[in-house]
PyMOL Python script that loads the backbone (N, CA, C, O; Angstrom):
from pymol import cmd

cmd.read_pdbstr("""\
ATOM      1  N   MET A   1      44.439 -91.741  88.239  1.00  0.00           N
ATOM      2  CA  MET A   1      45.113 -90.747  87.765  1.00  0.00           C
ATOM      3  C   MET A   1      46.333 -90.296  88.347  1.00  0.00           C
ATOM      4  O   MET A   1      46.169 -89.468  89.243  1.00  0.00           O
ATOM      5  N   ASN A   2      47.473 -90.598  88.095  1.00  0.00           N
ATOM      6  CA  ASN A   2      48.780 -89.991  88.785  1.00  0.00           C
ATOM      7  C   ASN A   2      48.905 -88.759  88.904  1.00  0.00           C
ATOM      8  O   ASN A   2      48.192 -87.991  88.258  1.00  0.00           O
ATOM      9  N   LYS A   3      49.944 -88.290  89.851  1.00  0.00           N
ATOM     10  CA  LYS A   3      50.226 -86.604  89.844  1.00  0.00           C
ATOM     11  C   LYS A   3      50.661 -86.013  88.855  1.00  0.00           C
ATOM     12  O   LYS A   3      50.467 -84.825  88.594  1.00  0.00           O
ATOM     13  N   LEU A   4      51.531 -87.099  87.972  1.00  0.00           N
ATOM     14  CA  LEU A   4      52.167 -86.016  87.023  1.00  0.00           C
ATOM     15  C   LEU A   4      50.867 -85.806  85.830  1.00  0.00           C
ATOM     16  O   LEU A   4      50.807 -84.776  85.159  1.00  0.00           O
ATOM     17  N   MET A   5      49.969 -86.810  85.699  1.00  0.00           N
ATOM     18  CA  MET A   5      48.920 -86.348  84.993  1.00  0.00           C
ATOM     19  C   MET A   5      47.920 -85.361  85.313  1.00  0.00           C
ATOM     20  O   MET A   5      47.276 -84.810  84.420  1.00  0.00           O
ATOM     21  N   LEU A   6      47.763 -85.122  86.462  1.00  0.00           N
ATOM     22  CA  LEU A   6      46.998 -84.125  87.204  1.00  0.00           C
ATOM     23  C   LEU A   6      47.832 -82.604  87.142  1.00  0.00           C
ATOM     24  O   LEU A   6      47.310 -81.500  86.988  1.00  0.00           O
ATOM     25  N   SER A   7      49.203 -82.898  87.302  1.00  0.00           N
ATOM     26  CA  SER A   7      49.822 -81.517  87.286  1.00  0.00           C
ATOM     27  C   SER A   7      49.727 -80.848  85.798  1.00  0.00           C
ATOM     28  O   SER A   7      49.694 -79.668  85.449  1.00  0.00           O
ATOM     29  N   GLN A   8      49.693 -82.264  84.944  1.00  0.00           N
ATOM     30  CA  GLN A   8      49.750 -81.870  83.324  1.00  0.00           C
ATOM     31  C   GLN A   8      48.903 -81.033  82.761  1.00  0.00           C
ATOM     32  O   GLN A   8      49.055 -80.055  82.030  1.00  0.00           O
ATOM     33  N   PHE A   9      47.633 -81.771  83.388  1.00  0.00           N
ATOM     34  CA  PHE A   9      46.086 -81.179  83.014  1.00  0.00           C
ATOM     35  C   PHE A   9      45.912 -79.962  83.555  1.00  0.00           C
ATOM     36  O   PHE A   9      45.331 -79.140  82.847  1.00  0.00           O
ATOM     37  N   PHE A  10      46.319 -79.582  84.788  1.00  0.00           N
ATOM     38  CA  PHE A  10      46.362 -78.179  85.461  1.00  0.00           C
ATOM     39  C   PHE A  10      47.232 -77.287  84.754  1.00  0.00           C
ATOM     40  O   PHE A  10      46.873 -76.126  84.559  1.00  0.00           O
ATOM     41  N   THR A  11      48.207 -77.660  84.397  1.00  0.00           N
ATOM     42  CA  THR A  11      49.245 -76.876  83.626  1.00  0.00           C
ATOM     43  C   THR A  11      48.547 -76.371  82.209  1.00  0.00           C
ATOM     44  O   THR A  11      48.781 -75.230  81.811  1.00  0.00           O
ATOM     45  N   SER A  12      47.739 -77.200  81.514  1.00  0.00           N
ATOM     46  CA  SER A  12      47.266 -76.920  80.510  1.00  0.00           C
ATOM     47  C   SER A  12      45.992 -75.949  80.633  1.00  0.00           C
ATOM     48  O   SER A  12      45.852 -74.972  79.897  1.00  0.00           O
ATOM     49  N   ILE A  13      45.172 -76.272  81.531  1.00  0.00           N
ATOM     50  CA  ILE A  13      44.306 -75.178  81.747  1.00  0.00           C
ATOM     51  C   ILE A  13      44.875 -73.943  82.099  1.00  0.00           C
ATOM     52  O   ILE A  13      44.580 -73.118  81.235  1.00  0.00           O
ATOM     53  N   ILE A  14      45.651 -73.395  83.108  1.00  0.00           N
ATOM     54  CA  ILE A  14      45.873 -72.496  83.048  1.00  0.00           C
ATOM     55  C   ILE A  14      46.851 -71.737  82.241  1.00  0.00           C
ATOM     56  O   ILE A  14      47.020 -70.536  82.456  1.00  0.00           O
ATOM     57  N   VAL A  15      47.466 -72.331  81.381  1.00  0.00           N
ATOM     58  CA  VAL A  15      48.087 -71.634  80.199  1.00  0.00           C
ATOM     59  C   VAL A  15      46.770 -71.039  79.265  1.00  0.00           C
ATOM     60  O   VAL A  15      46.625 -69.833  79.066  1.00  0.00           O
ATOM     61  N   PHE A  16      45.882 -72.030  78.753  1.00  0.00           N
ATOM     62  CA  PHE A  16      44.857 -71.767  77.852  1.00  0.00           C
ATOM     63  C   PHE A  16      44.042 -70.852  78.456  1.00  0.00           C
ATOM     64  O   PHE A  16      43.261 -70.347  77.651  1.00  0.00           O
ATOM     65  N   CYS A  17      43.943 -70.483  79.489  1.00  0.00           N
ATOM     66  CA  CYS A  17      42.760 -69.480  80.576  1.00  0.00           C
ATOM     67  C   CYS A  17      43.913 -68.196  80.530  1.00  0.00           C
ATOM     68  O   CYS A  17      43.493 -67.103  80.151  1.00  0.00           O
ATOM     69  N   THR A  18      45.291 -68.321  80.897  1.00  0.00           N
ATOM     70  CA  THR A  18      45.673 -66.898  80.662  1.00  0.00           C
ATOM     71  C   THR A  18      45.676 -66.391  79.347  1.00  0.00           C
ATOM     72  O   THR A  18      45.417 -65.222  79.063  1.00  0.00           O
ATOM     73  N   VAL A  19      46.011 -67.398  78.443  1.00  0.00           N
ATOM     74  CA  VAL A  19      45.870 -66.725  77.025  1.00  0.00           C
ATOM     75  C   VAL A  19      44.781 -66.093  76.584  1.00  0.00           C
ATOM     76  O   VAL A  19      44.778 -65.127  75.820  1.00  0.00           O
ATOM     77  N   THR A  20      43.814 -66.650  77.078  1.00  0.00           N
ATOM     78  CA  THR A  20      42.296 -66.047  76.898  1.00  0.00           C
ATOM     79  C   THR A  20      41.987 -64.992  77.430  1.00  0.00           C
ATOM     80  O   THR A  20      41.317 -64.118  76.880  1.00  0.00           O
ATOM     81  N   PHE A  21      42.498 -64.935  78.719  1.00  0.00           N
ATOM     82  CA  PHE A  21      42.302 -63.362  79.436  1.00  0.00           C
ATOM     83  C   PHE A  21      43.237 -62.398  78.682  1.00  0.00           C
ATOM     84  O   PHE A  21      42.790 -61.252  78.623  1.00  0.00           O
ATOM     85  N   GLN A  22      44.376 -62.587  78.119  1.00  0.00           N
ATOM     86  CA  GLN A  22      45.013 -61.643  77.390  1.00  0.00           C
ATOM     87  C   GLN A  22      44.184 -61.245  76.433  1.00  0.00           C
ATOM     88  O   GLN A  22      43.833 -60.071  76.314  1.00  0.00           O
ATOM     89  N   VAL A  23      43.774 -62.266  75.612  1.00  0.00           N
ATOM     90  CA  VAL A  23      43.021 -61.748  74.451  1.00  0.00           C
ATOM     91  C   VAL A  23      41.506 -61.161  74.603  1.00  0.00           C
ATOM     92  O   VAL A  23      40.852 -60.519  73.781  1.00  0.00           O
ATOM     93  N   ILE A  24      41.224 -61.507  75.672  1.00  0.00           N
ATOM     94  CA  ILE A  24      39.765 -60.729  76.265  1.00  0.00           C
ATOM     95  C   ILE A  24      40.451 -59.235  76.337  1.00  0.00           C
ATOM     96  O   ILE A  24      39.844 -58.425  75.636  1.00  0.00           O
ATOM     97  N   MET A  25      41.467 -58.756  76.963  1.00  0.00           N
ATOM     98  CA  MET A  25      41.662 -57.701  76.929  1.00  0.00           C
ATOM     99  C   MET A  25      41.981 -56.363  75.819  1.00  0.00           C
ATOM    100  O   MET A  25      42.652 -55.334  75.907  1.00  0.00           O
ATOM    101  N   THR A  26      41.328 -56.830  75.008  1.00  0.00           N
ATOM    102  CA  THR A  26      41.639 -55.930  73.756  1.00  0.00           C
ATOM    103  C   THR A  26      40.673 -55.015  74.137  1.00  0.00           C
ATOM    104  O   THR A  26      40.452 -54.337  73.133  1.00  0.00           O
ATOM    105  N   ASP A  27      40.013 -54.652  75.006  1.00  0.00           N
ATOM    106  CA  ASP A  27      39.238 -53.409  75.333  1.00  0.00           C
ATOM    107  C   ASP A  27      40.416 -52.285  75.325  1.00  0.00           C
ATOM    108  O   ASP A  27      40.468 -51.371  74.503  1.00  0.00           O
ATOM    109  N   LEU A  28      41.332 -52.496  76.349  1.00  0.00           N
ATOM    110  CA  LEU A  28      42.486 -51.610  76.587  1.00  0.00           C
ATOM    111  C   LEU A  28      43.306 -51.348  75.150  1.00  0.00           C
ATOM    112  O   LEU A  28      44.284 -50.607  75.250  1.00  0.00           O
ATOM    113  N   ILE A  29      43.032 -51.831  73.956  1.00  0.00           N
ATOM    114  CA  ILE A  29      43.512 -51.582  72.633  1.00  0.00           C
ATOM    115  C   ILE A  29      42.899 -50.245  72.317  1.00  0.00           C
ATOM    116  O   ILE A  29      43.550 -49.202  72.255  1.00  0.00           O
ATOM    117  N   ALA A  30      41.548 -50.350  72.113  1.00  0.00           N
ATOM    118  CA  ALA A  30      40.561 -49.253  71.919  1.00  0.00           C
ATOM    119  C   ALA A  30      40.860 -47.922  72.728  1.00  0.00           C
ATOM    120  O   ALA A  30      40.991 -46.770  72.316  1.00  0.00           O
ATOM    121  N   THR A  31      40.919 -48.369  73.828  1.00  0.00           N
ATOM    122  CA  THR A  31      41.231 -46.829  74.629  1.00  0.00           C
ATOM    123  C   THR A  31      42.554 -46.473  74.746  1.00  0.00           C
ATOM    124  O   THR A  31      42.868 -45.388  75.235  1.00  0.00           O
ATOM    125  N   SER A  32      43.625 -47.527  74.222  1.00  0.00           N
ATOM    126  CA  SER A  32      45.139 -46.903  74.170  1.00  0.00           C
ATOM    127  C   SER A  32      45.228 -45.887  72.558  1.00  0.00           C
ATOM    128  O   SER A  32      45.916 -44.870  72.464  1.00  0.00           O
ATOM    129  N   ALA A  33      44.412 -46.431  71.474  1.00  0.00           N
ATOM    130  CA  ALA A  33      44.219 -45.917  70.427  1.00  0.00           C
ATOM    131  C   ALA A  33      43.677 -44.537  70.627  1.00  0.00           C
ATOM    132  O   ALA A  33      44.250 -43.572  70.122  1.00  0.00           O
ATOM    133  N   TYR A  34      42.754 -44.429  71.239  1.00  0.00           N
ATOM    134  CA  TYR A  34      42.030 -43.110  71.530  1.00  0.00           C
ATOM    135  C   TYR A  34      42.643 -42.124  72.354  1.00  0.00           C
ATOM    136  O   TYR A  34      42.481 -40.912  72.213  1.00  0.00           O
ATOM    137  N   PHE A  35      43.429 -42.735  73.311  1.00  0.00           N
ATOM    138  CA  PHE A  35      44.285 -41.538  73.819  1.00  0.00           C
ATOM    139  C   PHE A  35      45.323 -41.312  73.330  1.00  0.00           C
ATOM    140  O   PHE A  35      45.860 -40.318  73.819  1.00  0.00           O
ATOM    141  N   SER A  36      45.881 -41.804  72.547  1.00  0.00           N
ATOM    142  CA  SER A  36      47.177 -41.502  71.370  1.00  0.00           C
ATOM    143  C   SER A  36      46.846 -40.118  70.877  1.00  0.00           C
ATOM    144  O   SER A  36      45.732 -39.601  70.957  1.00  0.00           O
ATOM    145  N   ARG A  37      47.973 -39.544  70.337  1.00  0.00           N
ATOM    146  CA  ARG A  37      47.566 -38.319  70.007  1.00  0.00           C
ATOM    147  C   ARG A  37      47.315 -38.266  68.709  1.00  0.00           C
ATOM    148  O   ARG A  37      48.165 -38.120  67.830  1.00  0.00           O
ATOM    149  N   TRP A  38      45.888 -38.407  68.524  1.00  0.00           N
ATOM    150  CA  TRP A  38      45.528 -39.161  67.177  1.00  0.00           C
ATOM    151  C   TRP A  38      45.287 -37.471  66.554  1.00  0.00           C
ATOM    152  O   TRP A  38      45.855 -37.302  65.475  1.00  0.00           O
ATOM    153  N   PRO A  39      44.637 -36.408  67.016  1.00  0.00           N
ATOM    154  CA  PRO A  39      44.433 -35.311  66.193  1.00  0.00           C
ATOM    155  C   PRO A  39      45.370 -34.731  65.634  1.00  0.00           C
ATOM    156  O   PRO A  39      45.142 -33.883  64.771  1.00  0.00           O
ATOM    157  N   ASP A  40      46.556 -35.047  65.987  1.00  0.00           N
ATOM    158  CA  ASP A  40      47.821 -34.586  65.191  1.00  0.00           C
ATOM    159  C   ASP A  40      48.523 -35.511  64.118  1.00  0.00           C
ATOM    160  O   ASP A  40      49.494 -35.291  63.395  1.00  0.00           O
ATOM    161  N   MET A  41      47.720 -36.605  64.252  1.00  0.00           N
ATOM    162  CA  MET A  41      48.125 -37.383  62.803  1.00  0.00           C
ATOM    163  C   MET A  41      47.414 -37.288  61.322  1.00  0.00           C
ATOM    164  O   MET A  41      46.420 -36.595  61.107  1.00  0.00           O
ATOM    165  N   SER A  42      47.907 -37.885  60.593  1.00  0.00           N
ATOM    166  CA  SER A  42      47.359 -37.749  59.058  1.00  0.00           C
ATOM    167  C   SER A  42      46.069 -38.468  58.916  1.00  0.00           C
ATOM    168  O   SER A  42      45.704 -39.308  59.738  1.00  0.00           O
ATOM    169  N   LYS A  43      45.297 -38.091  57.740  1.00  0.00           N
ATOM    170  CA  LYS A  43      44.142 -38.702  58.012  1.00  0.00           C
ATOM    171  C   LYS A  43      44.155 -40.158  57.579  1.00  0.00           C
ATOM    172  O   LYS A  43      43.077 -40.740  57.694  1.00  0.00           O
ATOM    173  N   SER A  44      45.285 -40.919  57.055  1.00  0.00           N
ATOM    174  CA  SER A  44      45.284 -42.074  56.816  1.00  0.00           C
ATOM    175  C   SER A  44      45.526 -42.755  58.156  1.00  0.00           C
ATOM    176  O   SER A  44      44.927 -43.772  58.506  1.00  0.00           O
ATOM    177  N   MET A  45      46.386 -42.164  58.835  1.00  0.00           N
ATOM    178  CA  MET A  45      46.346 -42.809  60.209  1.00  0.00           C
ATOM    179  C   MET A  45      45.337 -42.898  60.928  1.00  0.00           C
ATOM    180  O   MET A  45      45.107 -43.924  61.567  1.00  0.00           O
ATOM    181  N   LYS A  46      44.554 -41.848  60.955  1.00  0.00           N
ATOM    182  CA  LYS A  46      43.221 -41.605  61.600  1.00  0.00           C
ATOM    183  C   LYS A  46      42.443 -42.734  61.128  1.00  0.00           C
ATOM    184  O   LYS A  46      41.748 -43.373  61.918  1.00  0.00           O
ATOM    185  N   ASN A  47      42.505 -43.009  59.972  1.00  0.00           N
ATOM    186  CA  ASN A  47      41.590 -44.068  59.558  1.00  0.00           C
ATOM    187  C   ASN A  47      42.169 -45.115  60.070  1.00  0.00           C
ATOM    188  O   ASN A  47      41.406 -45.675  60.857  1.00  0.00           O
ATOM    189  N   LEU A  48      43.481 -45.783  59.945  1.00  0.00           N
ATOM    190  CA  LEU A  48      43.579 -46.787  60.543  1.00  0.00           C
ATOM    191  C   LEU A  48      43.426 -46.858  61.933  1.00  0.00           C
ATOM    192  O   LEU A  48      42.916 -47.917  62.297  1.00  0.00           O
ATOM    193  N   LEU A  49      43.708 -46.062  62.832  1.00  0.00           N
ATOM    194  CA  LEU A  49      43.137 -46.173  64.158  1.00  0.00           C
ATOM    195  C   LEU A  49      41.571 -46.325  64.315  1.00  0.00           C
ATOM    196  O   LEU A  49      41.149 -46.868  65.336  1.00  0.00           O
ATOM    197  N   MET A  50      40.697 -45.876  63.359  1.00  0.00           N
ATOM    198  CA  MET A  50      39.330 -46.208  63.803  1.00  0.00           C
ATOM    199  C   MET A  50      39.089 -47.240  63.174  1.00  0.00           C
ATOM    200  O   MET A  50      37.924 -47.635  63.137  1.00  0.00           O
ATOM    201  N   ILE A  51      40.082 -47.935  62.529  1.00  0.00           N
ATOM    202  CA  ILE A  51      39.929 -49.537  62.112  1.00  0.00           C
ATOM    203  C   ILE A  51      40.031 -50.276  63.287  1.00  0.00           C
ATOM    204  O   ILE A  51      39.219 -51.072  63.758  1.00  0.00           O
ATOM    205  N   ILE A  52      41.370 -49.844  63.808  1.00  0.00           N
ATOM    206  CA  ILE A  52      41.782 -50.694  64.978  1.00  0.00           C
ATOM    207  C   ILE A  52      40.567 -50.472  65.986  1.00  0.00           C
ATOM    208  O   ILE A  52      40.019 -51.542  66.249  1.00  0.00           O
ATOM    209  N   MET A  53      40.123 -49.610  66.481  1.00  0.00           N
ATOM    210  CA  MET A  53      39.477 -49.293  67.520  1.00  0.00           C
ATOM    211  C   MET A  53      37.790 -49.978  66.982  1.00  0.00           C
ATOM    212  O   MET A  53      37.089 -50.479  67.861  1.00  0.00           O
ATOM    213  N   ALA A  54      37.457 -49.950  66.045  1.00  0.00           N
ATOM    214  CA  ALA A  54      36.273 -50.589  65.518  1.00  0.00           C
ATOM    215  C   ALA A  54      36.470 -52.177  65.883  1.00  0.00           C
ATOM    216  O   ALA A  54      35.682 -52.700  66.672  1.00  0.00           O
ATOM    217  N   ARG A  55      37.680 -53.037  65.214  1.00  0.00           N
ATOM    218  CA  ARG A  55      37.998 -54.316  65.238  1.00  0.00           C
ATOM    219  C   ARG A  55      38.041 -54.547  66.812  1.00  0.00           C
ATOM    220  O   ARG A  55      37.402 -55.470  67.319  1.00  0.00           O
ATOM    221  N   SER A  56      38.829 -53.662  67.576  1.00  0.00           N
ATOM    222  CA  SER A  56      38.876 -54.313  68.865  1.00  0.00           C
ATOM    223  C   SER A  56      37.432 -54.346  70.021  1.00  0.00           C
ATOM    224  O   SER A  56      37.345 -55.078  71.006  1.00  0.00           O
ATOM    225  N   GLN A  57      36.456 -53.391  69.578  1.00  0.00           N
ATOM    226  CA  GLN A  57      35.305 -53.334  70.192  1.00  0.00           C
ATOM    227  C   GLN A  57      34.341 -54.776  70.247  1.00  0.00           C
ATOM    228  O   GLN A  57      33.439 -54.992  71.057  1.00  0.00           O
ATOM    229  N   LYS A  58      34.745 -55.567  69.290  1.00  0.00           N
ATOM    230  CA  LYS A  58      33.917 -56.838  69.582  1.00  0.00           C
ATOM    231  C   LYS A  58      35.033 -57.878  70.425  1.00  0.00           C
ATOM    232  O   LYS A  58      36.189 -58.074  70.049  1.00  0.00           O
ATOM    233  N   ALA A  59      34.613 -58.281  71.234  1.00  0.00           N
ATOM    234  CA  ALA A  59      35.352 -58.923  72.428  1.00  0.00           C
ATOM    235  C   ALA A  59      35.643 -60.417  71.396  1.00  0.00           C
ATOM    236  O   ALA A  59      34.852 -60.701  70.497  1.00  0.00           O
ATOM    237  N   THR A  60      36.979 -61.342  71.720  1.00  0.00           N
ATOM    238  CA  THR A  60      37.123 -62.338  71.353  1.00  0.00           C
ATOM    239  C   THR A  60      36.977 -63.320  72.288  1.00  0.00           C
ATOM    240  O   THR A  60      37.591 -63.162  73.343  1.00  0.00           O
ATOM    241  N   LYS A  61      36.236 -64.405  72.135  1.00  0.00           N
ATOM    242  CA  LYS A  61      35.977 -65.061  73.170  1.00  0.00           C
ATOM    243  C   LYS A  61      36.341 -66.790  72.746  1.00  0.00           C
ATOM    244  O   LYS A  61      36.308 -67.062  71.546  1.00  0.00           O
ATOM    245  N   PHE A  62      36.571 -67.559  73.429  1.00  0.00           N
ATOM    246  CA  PHE A  62      37.301 -68.673  73.358  1.00  0.00           C
ATOM    247  C   PHE A  62      36.110 -69.662  74.212  1.00  0.00           C
ATOM    248  O   PHE A  62      35.858 -69.433  75.395  1.00  0.00           O
ATOM    249  N   THR A  63      35.469 -70.711  73.484  1.00  0.00           N
ATOM    250  CA  THR A  63      34.622 -71.385  74.457  1.00  0.00           C
ATOM    251  C   THR A  63      34.899 -72.854  74.390  1.00  0.00           C
ATOM    252  O   THR A  63      35.444 -73.292  73.376  1.00  0.00           O
ATOM    253  N   VAL A  64      34.575 -73.664  75.379  1.00  0.00           N
ATOM    254  CA  VAL A  64      34.976 -75.072  75.231  1.00  0.00           C
ATOM    255  C   VAL A  64      33.832 -76.069  74.729  1.00  0.00           C
ATOM    256  O   VAL A  64      33.038 -76.677  75.447  1.00  0.00           O
ATOM    257  N   GLY A  65      33.900 -76.092  73.698  1.00  0.00           N
ATOM    258  CA  GLY A  65      32.698 -76.734  72.799  1.00  0.00           C
ATOM    259  C   GLY A  65      31.515 -76.402  72.913  1.00  0.00           C
ATOM    260  O   GLY A  65      30.646 -77.251  73.113  1.00  0.00           O
ATOM    261  N   LYS A  66      31.220 -75.003  72.800  1.00  0.00           N
ATOM    262  CA  LYS A  66      29.818 -74.390  73.268  1.00  0.00           C
ATOM    263  C   LYS A  66      29.362 -74.297  74.496  1.00  0.00           C
ATOM    264  O   LYS A  66      28.513 -73.491  74.876  1.00  0.00           O
ATOM    265  N   PHE A  67      30.003 -75.255  75.261  1.00  0.00           N
ATOM    266  CA  PHE A  67      29.802 -75.470  76.668  1.00  0.00           C
ATOM    267  C   PHE A  67      29.934 -74.453  77.729  1.00  0.00           C
ATOM    268  O   PHE A  67      29.008 -74.256  78.516  1.00  0.00           O
ATOM    269  N   THR A  68      31.195 -73.708  77.794  1.00  0.00           N
ATOM    270  CA  THR A  68      31.199 -72.514  78.726  1.00  0.00           C
ATOM    271  C   THR A  68      32.791 -71.740  78.029  1.00  0.00           C
ATOM    272  O   THR A  68      33.622 -72.257  77.282  1.00  0.00           O
ATOM    273  N   GLU A  69      32.761 -70.446  78.587  1.00  0.00           N
ATOM    274  CA  GLU A  69      33.787 -69.684  77.883  1.00  0.00           C
ATOM    275  C   GLU A  69      35.101 -70.032  78.942  1.00  0.00           C
ATOM    276  O   GLU A  69      35.227 -70.292  80.138  1.00  0.00           O
ATOM    277  N   LEU A  70      35.907 -69.889  77.871  1.00  0.00           N
ATOM    278  CA  LEU A  70      37.403 -69.900  78.657  1.00  0.00           C
ATOM    279  C   LEU A  70      38.311 -69.142  79.153  1.00  0.00           C
ATOM    280  O   LEU A  70      39.126 -68.583  78.419  1.00  0.00           O
ATOM    281  N   SER A  71      38.316 -68.988  80.593  1.00  0.00           N
ATOM    282  CA  SER A  71      38.744 -67.938  81.203  1.00  0.00           C
ATOM    283  C   SER A  71      39.574 -67.985  82.493  1.00  0.00           C
ATOM    284  O   SER A  71      39.769 -69.126  82.910  1.00  0.00           O
ATOM    285  N   LEU A  72      40.191 -66.813  83.334  1.00  0.00           N
ATOM    286  CA  LEU A  72      40.859 -67.154  84.571  1.00  0.00           C
ATOM    287  C   LEU A  72      39.734 -67.517  85.890  1.00  0.00           C
ATOM    288  O   LEU A  72      39.916 -68.123  86.945  1.00  0.00           O
ATOM    289  N   ASP A  73      38.432 -66.812  85.271  1.00  0.00           N
ATOM    290  CA  ASP A  73      37.647 -67.306  86.548  1.00  0.00           C
ATOM    291  C   ASP A  73      36.887 -68.956  86.362  1.00  0.00           C
ATOM    292  O   ASP A  73      36.365 -69.604  87.269  1.00  0.00           O
ATOM    293  N   THR A  74      37.014 -69.344  84.973  1.00  0.00           N
ATOM    294  CA  THR A  74      36.813 -70.752  84.325  1.00  0.00           C
ATOM    295  C   THR A  74      37.625 -71.861  85.393  1.00  0.00           C
ATOM    296  O   THR A  74      37.297 -72.766  86.160  1.00  0.00           O
ATOM    297  N   PHE A  75      38.847 -71.215  84.948  1.00  0.00           N
ATOM    298  CA  PHE A  75      40.401 -71.969  85.860  1.00  0.00           C
ATOM    299  C   PHE A  75      39.991 -72.076  87.165  1.00  0.00           C
ATOM    300  O   PHE A  75      39.801 -73.167  87.702  1.00  0.00           O
ATOM    301  N   ALA A  76      39.816 -70.838  87.808  1.00  0.00           N
ATOM    302  CA  ALA A  76      39.482 -70.703  89.506  1.00  0.00           C
ATOM    303  C   ALA A  76      38.296 -71.774  89.798  1.00  0.00           C
ATOM    304  O   ALA A  76      38.501 -72.575  90.710  1.00  0.00           O
ATOM    305  N   ASN A  77      37.098 -71.839  89.104  1.00  0.00           N
ATOM    306  CA  ASN A  77      35.909 -72.514  89.408  1.00  0.00           C
ATOM    307  C   ASN A  77      36.344 -74.055  89.098  1.00  0.00           C
ATOM    308  O   ASN A  77      35.975 -74.886  89.927  1.00  0.00           O
ATOM    309  N   ILE A  78      37.280 -74.618  87.702  1.00  0.00           N
ATOM    310  CA  ILE A  78      37.580 -75.911  87.695  1.00  0.00           C
ATOM    311  C   ILE A  78      38.457 -76.350  88.795  1.00  0.00           C
ATOM    312  O   ILE A  78      38.306 -77.485  89.245  1.00  0.00           O
ATOM    313  N   LEU A  79      39.546 -75.403  89.371  1.00  0.00           N
ATOM    314  CA  LEU A  79      40.367 -75.670  90.563  1.00  0.00           C
ATOM    315  C   LEU A  79      39.689 -76.092  91.899  1.00  0.00           C
ATOM    316  O   LEU A  79      39.910 -77.086  92.591  1.00  0.00           O
ATOM    317  N   LYS A  80      38.701 -74.954  92.100  1.00  0.00           N
ATOM    318  CA  LYS A  80      37.837 -75.527  93.561  1.00  0.00           C
ATOM    319  C   LYS A  80      36.901 -76.759  93.012  1.00  0.00           C
ATOM    320  O   LYS A  80      36.847 -77.758  93.730  1.00  0.00           O
ATOM    321  N   ALA A  81      36.327 -76.752  92.061  1.00  0.00           N
ATOM    322  CA  ALA A  81      35.651 -78.281  91.858  1.00  0.00           C
ATOM    323  C   ALA A  81      36.481 -79.516  92.218  1.00  0.00           C
ATOM    324  O   ALA A  81      36.163 -80.500  92.886  1.00  0.00           O
ATOM    325  N   SER A  82      37.907 -79.134  91.448  1.00  0.00           N
ATOM    326  CA  SER A  82      38.466 -80.251  91.489  1.00  0.00           C
ATOM    327  C   SER A  82      38.735 -80.734  93.035  1.00  0.00           C
ATOM    328  O   SER A  82      38.598 -81.856  93.522  1.00  0.00           O
ATOM    329  N   TYR A  83      39.177 -79.464  93.661  1.00  0.00           N
ATOM    330  CA  TYR A  83      39.837 -79.873  94.998  1.00  0.00           C
ATOM    331  C   TYR A  83      38.615 -80.453  95.700  1.00  0.00           C
ATOM    332  O   TYR A  83      38.821 -81.439  96.407  1.00  0.00           O
ATOM    333  N   THR A  84      37.341 -79.970  95.605  1.00  0.00           N
ATOM    334  CA  THR A  84      36.213 -80.364  96.462  1.00  0.00           C
ATOM    335  C   THR A  84      35.941 -81.873  96.131  1.00  0.00           C
ATOM    336  O   THR A  84      35.769 -82.698  97.028  1.00  0.00           O
ATOM    337  N   TYR A  85      35.912 -82.190  94.815  1.00  0.00           N
ATOM    338  CA  TYR A  85      35.999 -83.793  94.659  1.00  0.00           C
ATOM    339  C   TYR A  85      36.994 -84.703  94.776  1.00  0.00           C
ATOM    340  O   TYR A  85      36.838 -85.884  94.470  1.00  0.00           O
ATOM    341  N   LEU A  86      38.222 -84.155  95.284  1.00  0.00           N
ATOM    342  CA  LEU A  86      39.364 -84.726  95.492  1.00  0.00           C
ATOM    343  C   LEU A  86      39.454 -85.104  96.946  1.00  0.00           C
ATOM    344  O   LEU A  86      39.959 -86.131  97.399  1.00  0.00           O
ATOM    345  N   MET A  87      38.738 -83.861  97.781  1.00  0.00           N
ATOM    346  CA  MET A  87      38.541 -84.190  99.163  1.00  0.00           C
ATOM    347  C   MET A  87      37.307 -85.147  99.990  1.00  0.00           C
ATOM    348  O   MET A  87      37.150 -85.624 101.114  1.00  0.00           O
ATOM    349  N   MET A  88      36.556 -85.097  98.673  1.00  0.00           N
ATOM    350  CA  MET A  88      35.295 -85.847  98.878  1.00  0.00           C
ATOM    351  C   MET A  88      35.922 -87.656  98.771  1.00  0.00           C
ATOM    352  O   MET A  88      35.626 -88.611  99.489  1.00  0.00           O
ATOM    353  N   LEU A  89      36.943 -87.577  97.481  1.00  0.00           N
ATOM    354  CA  LEU A  89      37.445 -89.001  97.169  1.00  0.00           C
ATOM    355  C   LEU A  89      38.229 -89.420  98.265  1.00  0.00           C
ATOM    356  O   LEU A  89      38.147 -90.601  98.602  1.00  0.00           O
ATOM    357  N   ILE A  90      38.864 -88.767  98.787  1.00  0.00           N
ATOM    358  CA  ILE A  90      39.726 -89.115 100.277  1.00  0.00           C
ATOM    359  C   ILE A  90      38.969 -89.225 101.413  1.00  0.00           C
ATOM    360  O   ILE A  90      39.151 -90.211 102.127  1.00  0.00           O
ATOM    361  N   GLU A  91      38.228 -88.478 101.690  1.00  0.00           N
ATOM    362  CA  GLU A  91      37.012 -88.786 103.076  1.00  0.00           C
ATOM    363  C   GLU A  91      36.436 -90.165 102.586  1.00  0.00           C
ATOM    364  O   GLU A  91      36.639 -91.066 103.400  1.00  0.00           O
ATOM    365  N   MET A  92      35.701 -90.577 101.337  1.00  0.00           N
ATOM    366  CA  MET A  92      35.109 -91.874 101.211  1.00  0.00           C
ATOM    367  C   MET A  92      36.261 -93.261 101.321  1.00  0.00           C
ATOM    368  O   MET A  92      36.089 -94.376 101.812  1.00  0.00           O
ATOM    369  N   ASP A  93      37.479 -92.649 100.642  1.00  0.00           N
ATOM    370  CA  ASP A  93      38.426 -93.642 100.787  1.00  0.00           C
ATOM    371  C   ASP A  93      38.930 -94.185 102.368  1.00  0.00           C
ATOM    372  O   ASP A  93      39.245 -95.317 102.737  1.00  0.00           O
ATOM    373  N   GLU A  94      38.871 -92.998 103.057  1.00  0.00           N
ATOM    374  CA  GLU A  94      39.163 -93.345 104.381  1.00  0.00           C
ATOM    375  C   GLU A  94      38.321 -94.162 105.525  1.00  0.00           C
ATOM    376  O   GLU A  94      38.639 -94.721 106.574  1.00  0.00           O
ATOM    377  N   ARG A  95      37.156 -93.969 104.852  1.00  0.00           N
ATOM    378  CA  ARG A  95      35.796 -94.946 105.649  1.00  0.00           C
ATOM    379  C   ARG A  95      36.034 -96.398 105.216  1.00  0.00           C
ATOM    380  O   ARG A  95      35.276 -97.289 105.598  1.00  0.00           O
TER     381      ARG A  95
END
""", "prot")
cmd.dss("prot")
cmd.show_as("cartoon", "prot")
cmd.util.cbc("prot")
cmd.orient("prot")
């Protein structure tokens, strides 16, 4: 695998994991809606805020073929494992 393909691979992984991390942060949406000035709002707006809070309680998760969850932690683990395997291959090539 050449360096260009390797860099494209890691770039793709970091983009997917970063987007996934942002989607997972939906807990902040419910908290922000709760701490808004909802007591001063109209009844229809309060109902909309309740819907927003209820929908944001269920975390959105991206999975890789039902194998693992895609996140920044997953990216870090892939990077660590890739570096370990690369060092092992370099060590074996030098022998």
